[in-house]
C-alpha positions as a Markdown table, in Angstrom:
| # | Residue | x | y | z |
|---|---|---|---|---|
| 1 | Unk | -0.2 | 0.2 | 0.6 |
| 2 | Unk | 1.7 | 3.1 | -0.7 |
| 3 | Unk | 1.9 | 6.0 | 1.7 |
| 4 | Unk | 2.7 | 9.6 | 1.8 |
| 5 | Unk | 5.4 | 10.6 | 4.9 |
| 6 | Unk | 5.4 | 14.3 | 5.3 |
| 7 | Unk | 7.4 | 16.2 | 8.1 |
| 8 | Unk | 5.1 | 17.5 | 10.9 |
| 9 | Unk | 7.9 | 20.9 | 11.5 |
| 10 | Unk | 9.5 | 20.8 | 8.4 |
| 11 | Unk | 6.9 | 20.1 | 5.5 |
| 12 | Unk | 9.5 | 20.0 | 2.5 |
| 13 | Unk | 10.6 | 16.6 | 3.9 |
| 14 | Unk | 8.3 | 14.6 | 1.8 |
| 15 | Unk | 8.0 | 11.1 | 0.0 |
| 16 | Unk | 5.9 | 8.6 | -0.8 |
| 17 | Unk | 6.8 | 5.1 | 0.4 |
| 18 | Unk | 5.5 | 1.5 | 0.5 |
| 19 | Unk | 3.8 | 0.3 | 3.5 |
| 20 | Unk | 6.1 | -3.0 | 4.3 |
| 21 | Unk | 5.2 | -3.6 | 8.7 |
| 22 | Unk | 3.0 | -2.5 | 10.7 |
| 23 | Unk | 2.5 | -2.8 | 14.2 |
| 24 | Unk | 0.9 | -1.8 | 17.5 |
| 25 | Unk | 3.1 | 1.0 | 18.1 |
| 26 | Unk | 5.5 | 1.3 | 14.5 |
| 27 | Unk | 5.7 | 1.1 | 11.2 |
| 28 | Unk | 8.0 | 0.5 | 8.4 |
| 29 | Unk | 8.3 | 1.4 | 5.3 |
| 30 | Unk | 10.1 | 0.9 | 2.3 |
| 31 | Unk | 11.2 | 4.7 | 0.3 |
| 32 | Unk | 13.3 | 5.8 | -2.4 |
| 33 | Unk | 15.3 | 8.2 | -0.7 |
| 34 | Unk | 16.7 | 8.7 | 2.9 |
| 35 | Unk | 14.8 | 10.5 | 4.8 |
| 36 | Unk | 16.3 | 12.6 | 8.9 |
| 37 | Unk | 15.6 | 10.7 | 11.5 |
| 38 | Unk | 14.9 | 11.9 | 14.7 |
| 39 | Unk | 11.9 | 14.2 | 13.2 |
| 40 | Unk | 8.2 | 14.3 | 14.0 |
| 41 | Unk | 6.4 | 12.9 | 10.4 |
| 42 | Unk | 2.9 | 12.1 | 9.4 |
| 43 | Unk | 2.4 | 9.0 | 7.7 |
| 44 | Unk | -1.1 | 8.9 | 5.5 |
| 45 | Unk | -2.5 | 5.6 | 3.8 |
| 46 | Unk | -5.8 | 6.0 | 2.2 |
| 47 | Unk | -8.5 | 7.6 | 4.8 |
| 48 | Unk | -5.8 | 6.6 | 7.7 |
| 49 | Unk | -2.7 | 8.5 | 9.0 |
| 50 | Unk | -0.5 | 8.5 | 12.4 |
| 51 | Unk | 1.8 | 10.6 | 13.9 |
| 52 | Unk | 5.2 | 9.6 | 15.5 |
| 53 | Unk | 8.7 | 9.8 | 15.2 |
| 54 | Unk | 11.7 | 8.2 | 12.7 |
| 55 | Unk | 13.6 | 6.4 | 14.5 |
| 56 | Unk | 15.6 | 4.9 | 11.3 |
| 57 | Unk | 16.4 | 5.2 | 7.4 |
| 58 | Unk | 18.7 | 2.6 | 6.4 |
| 59 | Unk | 19.5 | 1.0 | 2.9 |
| 60 | Unk | 17.5 | -1.6 | 1.7 |
| 61 | Unk | 18.8 | -2.6 | -1.7 |
| 62 | Unk | 18.2 | 0.3 | -4.0 |
| 63 | Unk | 15.9 | 2.0 | -1.3 |
| 64 | Unk | 15.8 | 2.8 | 2.0 |
| 65 | Unk | 13.7 | 1.3 | 4.9 |
| 66 | Unk | 12.5 | 3.8 | 7.3 |
| 67 | Unk | 10.8 | 2.8 | 10.8 |
| 68 | Unk | 8.5 | 5.4 | 13.0 |
| 69 | Unk | 7.6 | 4.8 | 15.9 |
| 70 | Unk | 4.0 | 6.2 | 16.5 |
| 71 | Unk | 2.5 | 8.2 | 19.6 |
| 72 | Unk | -1.0 | 6.4 | 19.6 |
| 73 | Unk | -1.2 | 2.8 | 18.9 |
| 74 | Unk | -2.3 | 1.8 | 15.3 |
| 75 | Unk | -5.5 | 0.2 | 16.2 |
| 76 | Unk | -6.4 | 3.5 | 17.9 |
| 77 | Unk | -5.9 | 5.3 | 15.6 |
| 78 | Unk | -8.4 | 3.2 | 13.0 |
| 79 | Unk | -10.6 | 2.6 | 15.4 |
| 80 | Unk | -11.2 | 6.6 | 15.9 |
| 81 | Unk | -11.6 | 7.0 | 12.1 |
| 82 | Unk | -14.1 | 4.4 | 11.4 |
| 83 | Unk | -11.9 | 1.8 | 9.7 |
| 84 | Unk | -13.5 | -1.3 | 11.6 |
| 85 | Unk | -16.7 | -0.1 | 10.8 |
| 86 | Unk | -16.6 | 0.6 | 7.7 |
| 87 | Unk | -15.3 | -3.0 | 7.3 |
| 88 | Unk | -17.3 | -4.5 | 9.1 |
| 89 | Unk | -15.2 | -5.6 | 11.9 |
| 90 | Unk | -16.9 | -7.9 | 14.3 |
| 91 | Unk | -17.8 | -6.7 | 18.1 |
| 92 | Unk | -15.8 | -3.6 | 17.8 |
| 93 | Unk | -16.9 | -0.2 | 18.8 |
| 94 | Unk | -15.9 | 3.2 | 18.5 |
| 95 | Unk | -14.6 | 5.1 | 21.7 |
| 96 | Unk | -17.6 | 6.5 | 23.8 |
| 97 | Unk | -19.8 | 4.2 | 22.3 |
């Protein structure tokens, strides 16, 4: 899935990449160029997005693998946007329901 990474304090830092892995507190992406580590970024894909800190960016073949530690757990971020309701996730409720 294609995602866009954008620097929160520096919007000139912007790049499209491919989501490689999602976990409760992190994301890894494959990107075409090197990104500066330690910066706050937003990653947006489809109707979902998260904020976090870019903790690594290392060579990965002809590309780079970038890792992001997210502020809010990925599952909670998608629940807040109603992703599970759209897909009919069993027994899932929106916060406050």
